[in-house]
N, CA, C and O atoms as a GROMACS GRO file, in nm:
protein
  308
    1MET      N    1  -0.139  -0.664  -2.698
    1MET     CA    2  -0.024  -0.571  -2.598
    1MET      C    3  -0.094  -0.580  -2.472
    1MET      O    4  -0.213  -0.613  -2.462
    2PRO      N    5  -0.016  -0.550  -2.375
    2PRO     CA    6  -0.010  -0.566  -2.251
    2PRO      C    7  -0.054  -0.428  -2.206
    2PRO      O    8   0.004  -0.329  -2.249
    3LEU      N    9  -0.173  -0.417  -2.108
    3LEU     CA   10  -0.230  -0.307  -2.052
    3LEU      C   11  -0.141  -0.202  -1.986
    3LEU      O   12  -0.049  -0.218  -1.906
    4THR      N   13  -0.187  -0.096  -2.035
    4THR     CA   14  -0.065   0.052  -1.944
    4THR      C   15  -0.114   0.017  -1.803
    4THR      O   16  -0.200  -0.062  -1.765
    5VAL      N   17  -0.044   0.088  -1.745
    5VAL     CA   18  -0.037   0.095  -1.540
    5VAL      C   19  -0.152   0.218  -1.528
    5VAL      O   20  -0.186   0.249  -1.414
    6GLU      N   21  -0.203   0.276  -1.624
    6GLU     CA   22  -0.355   0.367  -1.618
    6GLU      C   23  -0.452   0.309  -1.684
    6GLU      O   24  -0.569   0.344  -1.665
    7GLN      N   25  -0.419   0.208  -1.775
    7GLN     CA   26  -0.541   0.161  -1.759
    7GLN      C   27  -0.602   0.020  -1.698
    7GLN      O   28  -0.714  -0.028  -1.711
    8ILE      N   29  -0.483  -0.028  -1.625
    8ILE     CA   30  -0.516  -0.098  -1.519
    8ILE      C   31  -0.581  -0.054  -1.402
    8ILE      O   32  -0.663  -0.120  -1.338
    9VAL      N   33  -0.528   0.097  -1.369
    9VAL     CA   34  -0.600   0.160  -1.260
    9VAL      C   35  -0.711   0.190  -1.286
    9VAL      O   36  -0.795   0.172  -1.198
   10GLU      N   37  -0.747   0.243  -1.403
   10GLU     CA   38  -0.875   0.264  -1.446
   10GLU      C   39  -0.996   0.140  -1.451
   10GLU      O   40  -1.118   0.146  -1.436
   11GLU      N   41  -0.909   0.035  -1.480
   11GLU     CA   42  -0.991  -0.096  -1.456
   11GLU      C   43  -1.023  -0.134  -1.299
   11GLU      O   44  -1.139  -0.168  -1.275
   12THR      N   45  -0.945  -0.132  -1.209
   12THR     CA   46  -0.981  -0.133  -1.110
   12THR      C   47  -1.081  -0.056  -1.020
   12THR      O   48  -1.190  -0.082  -0.969
   13ARG      N   49  -1.008   0.035  -1.021
   13ARG     CA   50  -1.158   0.162  -0.972
   13ARG      C   51  -1.264   0.119  -0.956
   13ARG      O   52  -1.319   0.145  -0.849
   14GLN      N   53  -1.364   0.006  -1.095
   14GLN     CA   54  -1.496  -0.035  -1.063
   14GLN      C   55  -1.472  -0.176  -0.973
   14GLN      O   56  -1.561  -0.261  -0.980
   15TRP      N   57  -1.378  -0.199  -0.906
   15TRP     CA   58  -1.356  -0.309  -0.861
   15TRP      C   59  -1.412  -0.285  -0.702
   15TRP      O   60  -1.404  -0.176  -0.645
   16PRO      N   61  -1.476  -0.416  -0.638
   16PRO     CA   62  -1.529  -0.414  -0.499
   16PRO      C   63  -1.397  -0.367  -0.426
   16PRO      O   64  -1.291  -0.368  -0.489
   17PRO      N   65  -1.402  -0.322  -0.281
   17PRO     CA   66  -1.269  -0.381  -0.219
   17PRO      C   67  -1.199  -0.462  -0.205
   17PRO      O   68  -1.078  -0.462  -0.230
   18ALA      N   69  -1.278  -0.559  -0.154
   18ALA     CA   70  -1.224  -0.700  -0.159
   18ALA      C   71  -1.159  -0.774  -0.225
   18ALA      O   72  -1.076  -0.851  -0.178
   19ARG      N   73  -1.198  -0.758  -0.384
   19ARG     CA   74  -1.125  -0.807  -0.467
   19ARG      C   75  -1.000  -0.716  -0.509
   19ARG      O   76  -0.903  -0.785  -0.538
   20LEU      N   77  -0.979  -0.587  -0.518
   20LEU     CA   78  -0.904  -0.473  -0.500
   20LEU      C   79  -0.794  -0.524  -0.394
   20LEU      O   80  -0.681  -0.526  -0.443
   21ALA      N   81  -0.802  -0.569  -0.245
   21ALA     CA   82  -0.754  -0.557  -0.160
   21ALA      C   83  -0.658  -0.742  -0.250
   21ALA      O   84  -0.540  -0.752  -0.282
   22GLU      N   85  -0.749  -0.834  -0.263
   22GLU     CA   86  -0.698  -0.938  -0.326
   22GLU      C   87  -0.601  -0.930  -0.404
   22GLU      O   88  -0.497  -0.990  -0.378
   23LEU      N   89  -0.617  -0.850  -0.520
   23LEU     CA   90  -0.495  -0.800  -0.634
   23LEU      C   91  -0.376  -0.736  -0.586
   23LEU      O   92  -0.272  -0.740  -0.652
   24VAL      N   93  -0.387  -0.661  -0.439
   24VAL     CA   94  -0.264  -0.599  -0.428
   24VAL      C   95  -0.217  -0.669  -0.337
   24VAL      O   96  -0.094  -0.666  -0.344
   25ASP      N   97  -0.257  -0.736  -0.248
   25ASP     CA   98  -0.162  -0.859  -0.168
   25ASP      C   99  -0.098  -0.991  -0.256
   25ASP      O  100  -0.017  -1.070  -0.207
   26SER      N  101  -0.162  -0.999  -0.422
   26SER     CA  102  -0.074  -1.063  -0.493
   26SER      C  103   0.027  -1.012  -0.497
   26SER      O  104   0.134  -1.066  -0.469
   27LEU      N  105   0.010  -0.885  -0.537
   27LEU     CA  106   0.136  -0.796  -0.642
   27LEU      C  107   0.180  -0.767  -0.490
   27LEU      O  108   0.291  -0.714  -0.502
   28ASN      N  109   0.162  -0.771  -0.411
   28ASN     CA  110   0.294  -0.740  -0.292
   28ASN      C  111   0.359  -0.850  -0.257
   28ASN      O  112   0.476  -0.835  -0.222
   29LEU      N  113   0.309  -0.966  -0.257
   29LEU     CA  114   0.356  -1.129  -0.217
   29LEU      C  115   0.467  -1.144  -0.350
   29LEU      O  116   0.582  -1.187  -0.336
   30GLU      N  117   0.421  -1.109  -0.454
   30GLU     CA  118   0.502  -1.147  -0.594
   30GLU      C  119   0.633  -1.055  -0.561
   30GLU      O  120   0.749  -1.095  -0.573
   31LEU      N  121   0.592  -0.922  -0.517
   31LEU     CA  122   0.738  -0.838  -0.498
   31LEU      C  123   0.816  -0.834  -0.425
   31LEU      O  124   0.926  -0.786  -0.449
   32HIS      N  125   0.772  -0.896  -0.287
   32HIS     CA  126   0.855  -0.933  -0.180
   32HIS      C  127   0.879  -1.098  -0.184
   32HIS      O  128   0.920  -1.162  -0.086
   33GLN      N  129   0.857  -1.137  -0.271
   33GLN     CA  130   0.862  -1.287  -0.285
   33GLN      C  131   1.036  -1.345  -0.219
   33GLN      O  132   1.052  -1.431  -0.133
   34GLY      N  133   1.119  -1.289  -0.273
   34GLY     CA  134   1.265  -1.264  -0.272
   34GLY      C  135   1.363  -1.174  -0.130
   34GLY      O  136   1.484  -1.152  -0.119
   35ILE      N  137   1.264  -1.147  -0.053
   35ILE     CA  138   1.316  -1.096   0.059
   35ILE      C  139   1.343  -1.135   0.198
   35ILE      O  140   1.245  -1.157   0.270
   36SER      N  141   1.458  -1.146   0.245
   36SER     CA  142   1.533  -1.253   0.326
   36SER      C  143   1.461  -1.235   0.439
   36SER      O  144   1.398  -1.129   0.434
   37ALA      N  145   1.442  -1.305   0.550
   37ALA     CA  146   1.392  -1.365   0.710
   37ALA      C  147   1.396  -1.248   0.736
   37ALA      O  148   1.291  -1.189   0.762
   38ASP      N  149   1.540  -1.169   0.737
   38ASP     CA  150   1.554  -1.081   0.841
   38ASP      C  151   1.510  -0.887   0.795
   38ASP      O  152   1.498  -0.780   0.856
   39VAL      N  153   1.502  -0.922   0.695
   39VAL     CA  154   1.427  -0.789   0.648
   39VAL      C  155   1.296  -0.808   0.660
   39VAL      O  156   1.232  -0.706   0.687
   40SER      N  157   1.239  -0.904   0.648
   40SER     CA  158   1.086  -0.911   0.667
   40SER      C  159   1.023  -0.902   0.813
   40SER      O  160   0.913  -0.864   0.855
   41ALA      N  161   1.142  -0.953   0.876
   41ALA     CA  162   1.113  -0.918   1.017
   41ALA      C  163   1.121  -0.810   1.089
   41ALA      O  164   1.075  -0.780   1.199
   42ALA      N  165   1.234  -0.714   0.959
   42ALA     CA  166   1.227  -0.611   1.056
   42ALA      C  167   1.134  -0.489   1.019
   42ALA      O  168   1.123  -0.392   1.093
   43TRP      N  169   1.059  -0.503   0.883
   43TRP     CA  170   0.942  -0.460   0.870
   43TRP      C  171   0.781  -0.494   0.903
   43TRP      O  172   0.676  -0.440   0.869
   44LYS      N  173   0.816  -0.613   0.987
   44LYS     CA  174   0.718  -0.685   1.081
   44LYS      C  175   0.686  -0.576   1.221
   44LYS      O  176   0.576  -0.534   1.259
   45GLN      N  177   0.865  -0.542   1.293
   45GLN     CA  178   0.864  -0.514   1.369
   45GLN      C  179   0.834  -0.366   1.371
   45GLN      O  180   0.788  -0.311   1.471
   46GLU      N  181   0.859  -0.302   1.257
   46GLU     CA  182   0.814  -0.135   1.247
   46GLU      C  183   0.699  -0.116   1.223
   46GLU      O  184   0.657  -0.002   1.242
   47ALA      N  185   0.590  -0.237   1.164
   47ALA     CA  186   0.455  -0.200   1.162
   47ALA      C  187   0.396  -0.235   1.262
   47ALA      O  188   0.277  -0.204   1.265
   48ARG      N  189   0.455  -0.316   1.389
   48ARG     CA  190   0.412  -0.322   1.526
   48ARG      C  191   0.439  -0.195   1.580
   48ARG      O  192   0.367  -0.141   1.664
   49ARG      N  193   0.579  -0.128   1.514
   49ARG     CA  194   0.597   0.046   1.625
   49ARG      C  195   0.483   0.075   1.600
   49ARG      O  196   0.392   0.075   1.683
   50ARG      N  197   0.466   0.119   1.424
   50ARG     CA  198   0.382   0.230   1.398
   50ARG      C  199   0.210   0.152   1.448
   50ARG      O  200   0.118   0.232   1.464
   51GLN      N  201   0.195   0.077   1.459
   51GLN     CA  202   0.064   0.050   1.511
   51GLN      C  203   0.047   0.083   1.649
   51GLN      O  204  -0.061   0.119   1.694
   52ALA      N  205   0.165   0.071   1.728
   52ALA     CA  206   0.133   0.088   1.858
   52ALA      C  207   0.150   0.253   1.872
   52ALA      O  208   0.110   0.302   1.978
   53GLU      N  209   0.205   0.338   1.779
   53GLU     CA  210   0.223   0.472   1.809
   53GLU      C  211   0.055   0.505   1.783
   53GLU      O  212  -0.004   0.559   1.876
   54ILE      N  213   0.002   0.483   1.699
   54ILE     CA  214  -0.127   0.522   1.641
   54ILE      C  215  -0.202   0.469   1.765
   54ILE      O  216  -0.231   0.568   1.833
   55ARG      N  217  -0.253   0.336   1.835
   55ARG     CA  218  -0.297   0.282   1.934
   55ARG      C  219  -0.309   0.396   2.043
   55ARG      O  220  -0.420   0.429   2.085
   56ASP      N  221  -0.188   0.458   2.090
   56ASP     CA  222  -0.136   0.508   2.200
   56ASP      C  223  -0.167   0.650   2.194
   56ASP      O  224  -0.178   0.713   2.299
   57GLY      N  225  -0.187   0.727   2.039
   57GLY     CA  226  -0.218   0.831   2.025
   57GLY      C  227  -0.106   0.918   2.016
   57GLY      O  228  -0.132   1.034   2.047
   58ALA      N  229   0.055   0.884   1.971
   58ALA     CA  230   0.132   0.924   1.974
   58ALA      C  231   0.162   0.980   1.822
   58ALA      O  232   0.254   1.056   1.793
   59GLU      N  233   0.049   0.917   1.716
   59GLU     CA  234   0.084   0.950   1.589
   59GLU      C  235  -0.069   0.944   1.570
   59GLU      O  236  -0.148   0.881   1.640
   60GLN      N  237  -0.100   1.037   1.443
   60GLN     CA  238  -0.242   1.034   1.407
   60GLN      C  239  -0.230   0.957   1.296
   60GLN      O  240  -0.115   0.959   1.252
   61PRO      N  241  -0.330   0.869   1.215
   61PRO     CA  242  -0.351   0.809   1.058
   61PRO      C  243  -0.387   0.901   0.989
   61PRO      O  244  -0.474   0.980   1.026
   62VAL      N  245  -0.317   0.910   0.857
   62VAL     CA  246  -0.368   0.990   0.747
   62VAL      C  247  -0.471   0.900   0.626
   62VAL      O  248  -0.450   0.804   0.552
   63ASP      N  249  -0.586   0.988   0.654
   63ASP     CA  250  -0.666   0.931   0.553
   63ASP      C  251  -0.577   0.871   0.390
   63ASP      O  252  -0.509   0.943   0.316
   64GLY      N  253  -0.594   0.778   0.377
   64GLY     CA  254  -0.536   0.689   0.234
   64GLY      C  255  -0.551   0.834   0.078
   64GLY      O  256  -0.460   0.874   0.006
   65ASP      N  257  -0.697   0.875   0.076
   65ASP     CA  258  -0.742   0.952  -0.012
   65ASP      C  259  -0.645   1.091  -0.005
   65ASP      O  260  -0.555   1.121  -0.084
   66GLU      N  261  -0.692   1.166   0.116
   66GLU     CA  262  -0.552   1.255   0.128
   66GLU      C  263  -0.406   1.267   0.103
   66GLU      O  264  -0.349   1.363   0.053
   67ALA      N  265  -0.340   1.127   0.155
   67ALA     CA  266  -0.232   1.088   0.142
   67ALA      C  267  -0.194   1.073  -0.017
   67ALA      O  268  -0.117   1.156  -0.064
   68SER      N  269  -0.232   0.997  -0.080
   68SER     CA  270  -0.274   0.970  -0.253
   68SER      C  271  -0.279   1.105  -0.308
   68SER      O  272  -0.228   1.122  -0.419
   69ALA      N  273  -0.338   1.212  -0.243
   69ALA     CA  274  -0.365   1.339  -0.331
   69ALA      C  275  -0.235   1.417  -0.282
   69ALA      O  276  -0.200   1.510  -0.355
   70GLU      N  277  -0.161   1.391  -0.170
   70GLU     CA  278  -0.082   1.472  -0.169
   70GLU      C  279   0.039   1.428  -0.225
   70GLU      O  280   0.130   1.506  -0.251
   71VAL      N  281   0.046   1.284  -0.248
   71VAL     CA  282   0.150   1.238  -0.362
   71VAL      C  283   0.174   1.281  -0.493
   71VAL      O  284   0.280   1.323  -0.540
   72ARG      N  285   0.004   1.260  -0.580
   72ARG     CA  286  -0.011   1.325  -0.654
   72ARG      C  287   0.071   1.444  -0.691
   72ARG      O  288   0.149   1.446  -0.786
   73ARG      N  289   0.041   1.578  -0.579
   73ARG     CA  290   0.061   1.719  -0.605
   73ARG      C  291   0.251   1.718  -0.587
   73ARG      O  292   0.320   1.814  -0.621
   74ILE      N  293   0.290   1.623  -0.543
   74ILE     CA  294   0.415   1.657  -0.524
   74ILE      C  295   0.507   1.614  -0.634
   74ILE      O  296   0.611   1.661  -0.680
   75VAL      N  297   0.438   1.512  -0.661
   75VAL     CA  298   0.503   1.431  -0.812
   75VAL      C  299   0.431   1.516  -0.962
   75VAL      O  300   0.483   1.506  -1.073
   76GLY      N  301   0.346   1.570  -0.942
   76GLY     CA  302   0.319   1.692  -1.047
   76GLY      C  303   0.180   1.632  -1.104
   76GLY      O  304   0.116   1.698  -1.186
   77ARG      N  305   0.143   1.525  -1.065
   77ARG     CA  306   0.014   1.425  -1.159
   77ARG      C  307  -0.152   1.477  -1.127
   77ARG      O  308  -0.246   1.420  -1.182
   0.00000   0.00000   0.00000
């Protein structure tokens, strides 16, 4: 029987950050494998724009744990 999402999340909480990043990268590549070159280029441009806003001080980054907690609060988990 396949693992549930909750089981996978619980298991990966124990992983070192580098291993977790490797999993995320692998899943991300698989998920976006079929995306067109135009869409990929648009996302790269958007990422660069956002990076520049943070670097220039126009926007402030949000802590990942805080963002995750806010998402859980919004969806009621």
